[in-house]
C-alpha positions as CSV (number, residue, x, y, z in Angstrom):
1,X,0.0,0.1,0.0
2,X,1.5,3.4,-1.0
3,X,0.6,6.6,0.5
4,X,0.3,9.7,-1.4
5,X,2.1,12.6,0.4
6,X,0.5,15.6,-1.2
7,X,2.0,18.0,1.4
8,X,5.5,17.0,0.4
9,X,4.8,18.5,-3.2
10,X,6.7,21.7,-3.8
11,X,3.8,23.3,-5.5
12,X,1.8,23.1,-2.2
13,X,4.7,24.8,-0.5
14,X,5.0,27.5,-3.1
15,X,1.2,28.2,-2.9
16,X,1.1,28.4,0.9
17,X,4.1,30.7,0.8
18,X,2.6,32.9,-1.7
19,X,-0.7,33.2,0.3
20,X,1.0,34.0,3.6
21,X,3.5,36.4,2.2
22,X,0.6,38.4,0.4
23,X,-1.4,38.4,3.6
24,X,1.7,39.7,5.4
25,X,2.3,42.3,2.9
26,X,-1.2,43.6,3.2
27,X,-1.1,43.5,6.9
28,X,2.0,45.6,7.1
29,X,0.1,48.2,4.9
30,X,-3.1,48.1,6.9
31,X,-2.2,47.7,10.6
32,X,-1.5,50.8,12.5
33,X,2.2,51.5,12.8
34,X,1.9,52.1,16.6
35,X,0.8,48.5,17.0
36,X,3.8,47.3,15.0
37,X,6.3,49.5,16.9
38,X,4.7,48.7,20.2
39,X,5.5,45.1,20.0
40,X,7.9,43.5,22.4
41,X,10.2,42.0,19.6
42,X,10.3,45.1,17.3
43,X,12.6,47.1,19.7
44,X,15.1,49.7,18.7
45,X,15.5,48.6,15.2
46,X,11.9,49.3,14.1
47,X,12.1,52.7,15.9
48,X,15.2,53.6,14.0
49,X,13.7,52.5,10.7
50,X,10.5,54.4,11.4
51,X,12.5,57.4,12.4
52,X,14.7,57.3,9.3
53,X,12.0,56.5,6.6
54,X,8.9,57.7,8.1
55,X,5.6,55.8,8.3
56,X,4.9,55.0,4.7
57,X,8.6,54.4,3.9
58,X,8.7,51.8,6.8
59,X,5.5,50.3,5.5
60,X,6.9,50.0,2.0
61,X,10.3,48.8,3.0
62,X,8.7,45.7,4.6
63,X,5.7,45.2,2.3
64,X,7.4,45.4,-1.0
65,X,9.8,42.6,-0.6
66,X,7.2,40.5,0.8
67,X,4.8,41.2,-2.2
68,X,7.6,40.4,-4.6
69,X,8.4,37.1,-2.9
70,X,4.6,36.4,-2.9
71,X,4.4,37.0,-6.6
72,X,7.4,34.9,-7.3
73,X,6.0,32.0,-5.1
74,X,2.6,32.4,-6.7
75,X,4.2,32.1,-10.2
76,X,6.0,28.9,-9.2
77,X,3.0,27.5,-7.4
78,X,0.3,28.3,-10.1
79,X,2.3,28.9,-13.2
80,X,3.1,25.3,-14.1
81,X,-0.6,24.2,-14.6
82,X,-1.8,23.6,-18.1
């Protein structure tokens, strides 16, 4: 008896990564910056970035790479279907 391990398929990993990265990119653009900066793990790094680039610069600094990675993972996950 053989088992089909569909969760080991790279397409599933690419699709899940694309969805999660797209959601994270949107969340960075929508969530108030005070909530992000108020987190215990953000610390002085986020404060320095926010001080240097401003609110929208900080949002774009984190959202754009996530959106690009989501597009790349989505292309790998859904681009191979006929």
